[in-house]
N, C-alpha and C positions, 0 to 999 in steps of 0.2 A: 549539440549535444545543447541540453540546458539543463543547467542543476536551480533549484527552486526552494526555497523555506518552506517547509512541510510544518497500523501497524494494527473476538473480536465484536465487537457490536456493528450492527448494520444500523448507517445511517441510510433513508434514502432521497434524499433528497436533495441529488446532485444533477447540475445542465451538463450536455455535454452537444459538440461541434460541431458535430453530422445530422441529417435531415432527421432519425425518427431521434436522436438521442437532444436537439433541439425543441425536439414534436413535444417529448417529459417535459423537459423544463417551465418550455413558455402552460404546460398544464396544470404541475405542480406551483407553480405562483410562489410566496413569501415562502421561507422555513417558517416554523410553526412555532408560536411565544417560548427563548428559553435555550432557542439553536440560532449559533453562526453557522456560518460557511465563508472559504474564503480558497476560493479556483485555487492551484499552487501549476498543472502541466496543462495543455490543451493540446491534442494533436491528434495525427489520423488514428492513432493507436487507442491512444488511453486519455481521460479523464483523470486527474488525480485532482483532488481535495481536500480539506483540512476545517474537520467539526467540530466543536463546542459545544457541549449539551450540558447546561447547567442541573442542579439539585431541582425536579420534578418535570423536566422538560419529555416529551412523551409525543410519538408519531401517532398518527389516525395507520391504521394500516391501509397498505399501497403496494404496487406492482411498478415494475420497471421491464422495458424492453433490451436490457443490457443484463448479464451477471456481473457482480463487482467480486470484489476482494477488498474487505474492512479490519483494518488495524490497529488494536486500541495502545493509546498512547497515556500510560496513567492508568494506572485499576481504576475499579469503577463496579457500582454496583448496579445490573442492569436487569431490568426483564425487558423481552425479545422473544415475539410471536415471528413463526419464519413456517410457513404454510401451515400444519395443524396441529406447529408445534408449539406450548409458551413454556418458557424456564424464565426463573429467577434469580440471580449467582451472581455473584464478586468476581469477575472477569477480573487476568492480571494483566498486568502491560505486556504487552509485547500480542496476546490473545489476536488469534486470526480465522475470522469467518469467511466464508464465499458464499453468495447468494446465488443463486441462480435466476437465470431470466426469466419474468412472468411470474415469479414466486410471491404470492402476498408476503407481506412481512413490514414491521413495526420495530419500532424500538424506546426501550423508554428512559429515563435517570431515576431510580429510585434509591438513590442516598442523597447522603448529605452533602456531598463535594461533586462538583464538577469532574465531568473527565473532555478526552480530547479523542477523538478517530483518523482516521487517513482511510480515502474509501478510493480506492483504484478501479475504476467503471472501464470496460472495455468492450468497446466501440463493437457494434457488431457486423460492419460492413467492414472492419477494418480487413487489411490484406495480413491472411497469415501466416503466421511464423513457423518456420520449417521446426523438425525432430532430432536432439541431437541426447543422446544419454549422460550423465553429471559424469562428468572426471571426478576424477584425485585429487584431494586437496594438498597442495604445497603443501612443506614448516612453515608450524605455527594457526593456521588455519585448520579448524576442523567446520564438518556440515552436517545439518540435521535433517531431512526432510521431515516440512510440518503438513503440504497438500497436494497432490499431483489430481488432478482430472484432465479433459479434451481442452480444456478452456487455459489452465496453468498451472504452472509449478511454483512455489514456496520453499520456502530452505531457510534455517534460520542460520548463521554462518557466525563466528568466533575468530576477531582477530589478538592473536601475542602482541605484546610489543613488537614493532621492527616486523612482522608478518606480513609478504607481499606476494599477491598475485603475480605469475606470469604476465607478460602480453596476449588478449587469448582474443576470438572473438564470438560471439553467437546467428545459430539462421533466426533468432527471432528477439525482438524487444523486450528489454529489459527496465523494469523500476527500483531502485535499491531504496531501500527503508533504514534510514539511521535506526536503532533500537535503545543505545548507550551512546553520551555524548564519545567524544574524540578526535584526534588530529587528524586528517585523510587526506592521503593524497588521491586522487585522480584521475589519471592519463583516459583519454580517448581522442583517436587520429593520435594528430603532433603535438596536440595540446594535453597543457600539465597543470595544473590548479592542490592549492594545498592549502587549509586553514581547518579550522573548527568545528564542526558538526554537531549541533545540539539534536536530541530523542523527538526524534520525529520527521526529522526533514527528509527529504528525496532525489536521487538524480535519476532518470531517465537515460537510456545508456541504448539506440538502436542501433537495431541485426546490422552483423556483417561488417561491423565498426569497431577497431582493435584496440582494446580498452587494456585496463588498471585499474582496482583498486589495494592500496594497503594504506598502515599502519604506522604513522612514523609519530605515535604519539609514546610515552612511557607507559600508559596504561592499556589493557586489556579494553576494546570491544565489540559490540555485537550490533549487526544489523539483519536485515532480510532481504532473502532476495525473490522477488518473483516475475520471473519469466512470464512471459503473454502468448498463447500458440496462433 
């Protein structure tokens, strides 16, 4: 397991680690002025990055050979082009958007404050994940489905103080995005870690590995569970 500091507006400037995604990164070059990008996780399934978009920053319309889930970190005023659609809205913290592969898109910050997003690029040559129905939520944990399609399942999860998942597995890889701060205990295999997580941090949980997330804080916290099919 890897745990990285890192949930939507779409920013399409993500490099990727396998053939077609490396080519896309080489073609993209440096981000446009006002956009900064930090790679957080890069493995055989996903590339996860955190992007900061300054006021007035704007992308050119472009495409990618991969699909992506993008999560807004902090509210922001966003102009978004996706295919033939163009919208300008204020997007809330935690807003999620799915960008299909090869779909023309571009984002712009049309507000007075910067915002950040976490982008989860799903590599097109990844090993497909298995299917599994959603399980019942344990006591103190509530779940709400936000998005499901052929490539991903995104669920909003709330943990009450002291709420614990039982140790379990998934037949697909999982990216967990922290939405609100909290002290989190993470069990992966035989390893257990406990620390404070800030909004926008991410955890990658590989398929078929026993794991569990628990709230060891006095306050509730929220996260997004992004399953990769």
